[in-house]
C-alpha positions in Angstrom: 101.0 113.5 74.2 102.7 112.4 77.5 102.1 108.9 78.8 102.2 110.0 82.5 101.0 113.1 84.3 102.8 113.7 87.6 100.8 115.6 90.1 102.5 117.5 92.9 100.9 120.1 95.1 103.2 122.4 97.1 102.6 124.4 100.2 105.6 126.0 101.9 107.9 123.3 100.7 111.1 125.2 99.9 113.3 123.1 102.2 113.0 119.9 100.2 111.5 121.1 97.0 114.6 120.9 94.8 115.2 117.3 95.8 111.6 116.4 95.0 111.5 118.1 91.6 114.9 116.8 90.6 113.9 113.2 91.5 111.1 113.4 88.9 113.1 115.3 86.2 115.9 112.7 86.5 113.6 109.7 85.9 114.8 107.1 83.4 111.3 107.3 81.9 110.9 110.8 80.4 107.6 110.8 78.6 105.7 112.7 81.2 104.2 116.1 82.1 104.9 117.4 85.5 102.0 119.5 87.0 103.1 121.5 90.0 100.5 123.4 92.0 101.6 126.1 94.4 99.0 126.2 97.1 99.4 129.8 98.3 102.9 129.2 99.7 104.3 132.1 101.8 107.9 131.0 101.5 110.1 130.8 98.4 108.4 127.7 96.9 107.1 129.6 93.8 110.5 131.1 93.0 112.1 127.7 93.3 109.6 126.2 90.8 110.0 129.1 88.4 113.8 128.6 88.4 113.3 125.4 86.4 113.1 125.7 82.6 112.3 122.0 81.8 109.4 122.1 79.4 107.7 119.1 81.0 106.9 121.3 84.0 103.5 123.1 84.0 103.3 125.5 86.9 100.0 126.5 88.4 100.6 129.4 90.9 97.7 129.9 93.3 97.8 132.9 95.6 95.3 131.4 98.0 95.6 128.2 100.0 92.9 125.8 98.9 94.2 122.5 100.2 96.1 119.8 98.3 93.0 117.8 97.6 91.6 120.6 95.6 94.7 120.6 93.4 94.7 116.8 93.1 91.2 116.8 91.8 92.0 119.7 89.5 95.0 117.6 88.2 92.7 114.7 87.5 90.5 117.0 85.4 93.4 118.5 83.3 95.8 115.6 83.1 96.7 114.5 79.5 98.6 111.4 80.5 97.3 107.8 80.3 98.5 107.4 83.9 98.6 109.8 86.8 101.5 109.5 89.3 101.4 111.2 92.7 104.3 113.0 94.1 104.8 115.0 97.3 107.1 118.0 97.6 109.1 116.5 100.4 109.8 113.0 99.1 112.2 111.5 96.6 111.2 109.2 93.7 114.0 106.8 92.8 115.2 106.9 89.2 113.2 103.9 87.8 110.0 104.6 89.6 107.9 105.8 86.7 109.4 103.2 84.2 108.7 100.3 86.6 105.1 101.4 87.3 104.3 102.2 83.6 105.7 98.8 82.5 103.6 97.1 85.2 100.4 99.0 84.3 100.9 98.3 80.6 101.2 94.6 81.3 98.2 94.5 83.7 95.3 96.5 82.2 92.9 95.4 84.9 95.0 97.2 87.6 93.7 100.7 88.2 96.1 101.7 91.0 99.7 100.7 91.5 101.7 101.7 94.5 105.2 100.6 95.6 107.2 99.8 98.6 109.0 102.8 100.2 111.6 103.6 102.8 111.9 106.4 105.3 114.6 108.9 104.5 117.6 108.6 107.0 116.3 105.2 108.1 116.6 101.6 107.0 112.9 101.0 107.7 111.0 99.9 104.6 107.2 99.9 104.4 106.2 96.7 102.6 102.6 96.8 101.7 101.0 93.6 100.3 101.5 93.3 96.6 98.5 91.3 95.3 94.9 92.5 94.8 93.3 90.1 97.3 96.0 90.8 99.9 95.6 94.6 99.5 91.8 94.4 99.8 92.1 92.4 103.0 94.7 94.8 104.4 92.4 97.8 103.6 90.1 96.6 106.3 92.9 97.5 108.7 94.9 100.3 107.1 95.6 102.3 104.0 97.7 99.6 102.4 98.9 101.8 99.4 101.3 104.6 100.0 99.7 107.7 98.5 103.0 109.4 97.2 103.9 106.1 95.5 100.8 105.5 93.6 100.1 105.5 89.8 96.5 105.7 88.7 94.7 105.0 85.5 93.3 108.3 84.3 90.4 107.0 82.2 89.2 104.9 85.1 89.0 108.0 87.4 87.1 109.9 84.8 84.8 107.1 83.7 83.5 106.5 87.2 83.9 110.1 88.4 86.3 109.2 91.1 87.7 112.1 93.0 89.4 112.7 96.4 86.9 113.6 99.1 88.2 116.6 101.1 85.8 115.8 104.0 88.0 112.7 104.7 91.3 114.7 104.9 93.8 113.6 105.9 92.7 110.1 105.0 91.3 111.0 101.6 93.7 108.5 99.9 92.4 105.6 102.0 88.8 106.3 100.9 90.0 106.7 97.3 91.4 103.1 97.3 88.1 101.8 98.6 86.3 103.6 95.7 88.8 102.3 93.2 88.6 98.7 94.5 84.9 98.6 93.3 86.0 99.1 89.7 89.5 97.6 89.3 92.3 95.6 90.7 94.9 97.1 93.0 98.6 96.3 93.2 101.9 97.3 95.0 105.3 96.7 93.4 107.4 94.8 95.9 110.3 97.2 95.3 111.4 100.4 97.0 110.8 103.2 94.5 110.3 106.1 96.8 112.0 107.6 99.8 109.5 109.1 102.2 110.3 112.0 104.5 108.9 112.4 108.0 108.9 115.9 109.5 106.8 118.0 111.9 105.2 120.1 109.2 103.5 117.2 107.4 99.7 117.2 107.4 99.8 113.5 108.6 102.0 114.5 111.6 100.1 117.6 112.6 96.7 116.0 112.3 97.4 112.4 113.3 94.4 112.1 115.6 92.0 113.5 112.9 93.5 111.2 110.4 92.8 108.1 112.6 89.2 109.2 113.1 88.7 109.5 109.4 90.5 106.2 108.8 88.0 104.5 111.2 85.1 105.9 109.1 86.7 104.3 106.1 87.0 101.0 107.9 83.3 101.3 108.9 82.3 102.0 105.3 83.9 98.7 104.2 82.0 96.7 106.7 78.8 98.4 105.7 79.5 97.4 102.1 80.0 93.8 103.3 76.8 93.8 105.4 74.9 95.8 102.7 73.5 98.1 105.4 74.4 100.9 107.7 76.0 100.0 111.0 74.1 100.6 114.2 75.7 102.8 116.9 76.6 99.7 118.9 78.3 98.1 115.9 80.2 101.3 115.2 81.4 101.2 118.8 82.4 97.6 118.7 84.3 98.1 115.4 86.0 101.1 116.8 87.1 99.3 119.9 88.8 96.6 117.8 91.2 99.3 116.4 91.3 101.6 119.4 91.1 99.5 122.7 89.8 101.7 125.5 90.8 101.3 129.2 87.2 100.4 130.1 87.3 96.8 128.9 85.7 93.8 130.7 84.8 90.2 130.0 81.4 91.1 128.6 82.8 93.5 126.1 85.2 90.7 124.9 82.3 88.4 124.4 80.4 91.1 122.5 83.4 91.8 120.3 83.6 88.1 119.5 80.0 88.1 118.5 80.6 91.1 116.3 83.5 89.3 114.6 81.3 86.3 114.1 78.7 88.5 112.3 81.4 89.8 109.9 82.6 86.3 109.2 79.0 85.1 108.6 78.4 87.8 105.9 81.7 87.2 104.3 80.9 83.5 103.9 77.9 84.6 101.9 79.6 87.1 99.7 83.1 85.6 99.7 84.8 89.1 99.4 87.8 88.0 101.5 89.6 84.8 102.3 87.7 83.4 105.3 90.8 82.3 107.2 92.8 85.5 106.5 89.8 87.7 107.5 89.4 85.7 110.7 93.1 86.0 111.4 93.0 89.8 110.9 90.0 90.3 113.2 91.3 87.9 115.8 94.6 89.7 115.8 92.7 93.0 116.5 90.7 91.2 119.3 94.1 90.1 120.7 95.0 93.8 121.0 91.9 94.4 123.0 92.6 91.5 125.2 96.1 92.9 125.9 94.4 96.0 127.1 92.2 93.8 129.4 95.3 92.0 130.7 97.0 95.3 131.6 94.0 96.4 133.6 93.3 93.3 135.6 94.8 91.6 138.7 95.5 88.0 137.8 93.8 85.3 139.9 92.3 82.0 139.2 88.7 83.4 139.1 89.6 85.9 136.5 91.3 83.2 134.3 88.3 80.9 134.7 85.9 83.6 133.6 88.2 84.4 130.7 88.3 80.8 129.7 84.5 80.5 129.7 84.0 83.5 127.5 86.5 82.6 124.8 88.4 79.4 124.5 91.8 81.0 123.7 94.0 79.9 126.5 96.9 79.1 124.1 96.5 82.6 122.5 96.4 84.1 125.9 99.7 82.6 126.9 101.2 83.8 123.6 100.1 87.3 124.4 101.7 87.1 127.9 105.0 86.0 126.5 105.4 88.9 124.0 
């Protein structure tokens, strides 16, 4: 029985498919099954997959496009590996990726999801997500914090708690999955580049960036609802949205209301102690700083404005820092 199941949906991926498949087949760790799902491709993807004779590949050829989330959930159902590793048809896994992740998961049985750092193809830019559980949980309040194509998951955990990807949150379904998993296990990222990530115009994340951000904001809201143990009011939803998407219609009163909203979050966290108080405060204040930047851009500076600003929030030092950036 294989130790790892690699899941890779494919939709019209012929351009980069050979590189992606080869990067898995050439792993230094070879005890895996490679489930490849053709999601109704209209190019030569299916023929490319069929050209491989490696017995570790199990090819599921679907004539209709059902969406990659459907195939990921199908993969969770049929996987025989102890671990499930994600792979995209346009990325490249570096040779030791599976070995390094398996070794880490074996040593850390409480970790249910393990991502890695990754770099953009044809770029020196490296995405360095936080590595420790507490840091990742805090970062999840702001962003996805685990690169989906880098992740390795514990199969029995997904099945025991019936954790599946939610297609209604596409294309931020992975972000929601990490929040679900965080309720049952620890999270980790290996501080090592083990995947090369490709950006191109045909990606779902590129084509639906606006929709992705809307769904991501819903995930952020869900986490605050978990902290407060209640649903957010429409006003609170608006305030929390403004922290991440400053609008041009910002005034001093809104800044004051946002500060009160941050105080509410900090108050509940003091009771539950889900996050480091100082780190949570820093994250939220940083977001408030972005809102203030928007306010700065929209105002004519005069002494009356600065005096009003000072009275609402005693951050003159921070204000000067923002101006100097």
